[in-house]
MIGUDREN-250847 format. One record per residue: x negated, z, y of N, C-alpha, C, O, CB in turn; residue in three letters. Coordinates in steps of 0.2 Angstrom, whole numbers, plus 5000, padded with zeros to 4 digits. Each point is the difference from the previous one (the first is absolute). Glycine has a CB too. Layout:
<sites>
XZYXZYXZYXZYXZYALA...
</sites>
This chain:
<sites>
518154125224500549964993499449984995499649955001501549995007MET499150094985499549974996500349924997500649995001498950154994ILE500149815003500149954999499849974992499650044997500449975016LYS500149954985499749974994499949944999500449965002500150094994VAL498649935001500249934999499749984995499450024998500849955011LYS500349984988499949994993499649944997500149955002500950104998LEU498549964995499649964999500049974993499950034995499750025013PHE500549874990500049974992499749955000500049955004501050074993ASP498449994998499749924999499850014992500050054997499349925017GLN500549974983499849994993499450014998499750014995501049925004GLU498950065008499350044999499750045003500150005007499749924990HIS499950145000499750045003499750005008500150045004499749964983GLU499849935014499550005005500649985005499950025005498749944989LYS501950005005500449965006500550085002500250005006499949844990ASP500050195001500250075001499650045005500350025005500249974983LEU498750035009499550025005500149965006500150025005499150014986GLU500749905008499949965007500850025006500050035005499149824987VAL501550135005500650035004500050075003500350015006500149924987ALA499450105002500050085004499450015006500150025005500250044982MET499249925010499550005005500249985007500050045005499349954985ASN500849945010500549985006500550055004500050015006499949894987ARG500450135002500750045003499450065003499950005006501549984984PHE498250065005499850065003499849995007500050045004499750004985LEU500049905012499449995004500550025009499850025005499249864985GLU501650115009500450025005500350064999500550005004499749904998LYS499750154995500550074998499350045002499549994998501549984990VAL499150075018499650085003500050034994500550014997500050025014GLU498849994987499850014993500550085000500350034996498349895003GLU501250105009500750075000500850004998500250054998499249975012GLN500949914991500650004997500049984994500649994998499750005012LYS499350004986500149994994500150064996499650055001499949855000LEU501050094994500450064997499750014992499950054997501249935011VAL498949964989499950004994500149914996500349965003500250184999ASP499249854993500049954995500050014996499650044997500149925007ILE501050004993500049994991499949954997500049955002500650124998LYS499149934993499749934997500249984995499650024995499650005009TYR501249944993500349994995499649944995499649965003501650105004ASN498849934987499949944996500550014993500150044996498749945009ILE501549964996500349974993499949934999499849955003501150124999ALA499349944991499749944995500750004995500450044999498249995001ALA501349904999500649994997499749904996499649965002501650145009MET499249914983499949944997500549964996500350044996498750015004GLN501149885000500850004997499649994992499450015000501749925011GLU499250044984499849984994499749945002500249955003500750104991GLU498449955004499749915000499949995006499949945001500750004990GLY499450105015499849995007499350045003499950065000501549915003GLU498449985000499450075005500250075000500650005002499049925007GLU500150134991500050065003500149985008499649955002499650114989GLN501349965013499950015006500050075005500550045000499949864997ILE499250105006500050095006500349985004500249945001498950124999TYR501049995004500250025007499650075001500150054996501149885005CYS498650055004499750045006500450025003500349965003498950004998PHE501150135002500450005006499650085004499650044998501749894996SER499050055011499950085003500450015006500349955003498550064993ALA501250065007500350005006499950075004499950064999501049854995MET499050035014499450065003500750035004500549975002498049965001VAL501450134998500550055003499550035007499550044999501449994989ILE499449945018499850045007500450005005500549965001498550014996TYR500850065006500350015007500049945006499549975002500050144995ARG501249885005499949965004499950025006500049965004500550004989ALA
</sites>
């Protein structure tokens, strides 16, 4: 069975830590793919906000 695990963090280092914790539990041969995305948004007069996200696709 193929499964996915989604990650979403405001800081790239937090995403890295969360993903590494999860990947420690996944056997390497069961890892299918990792998709990565960055989104940035800014409302008028506000600080720019970043969203770092990833999807790990693996076999259960």
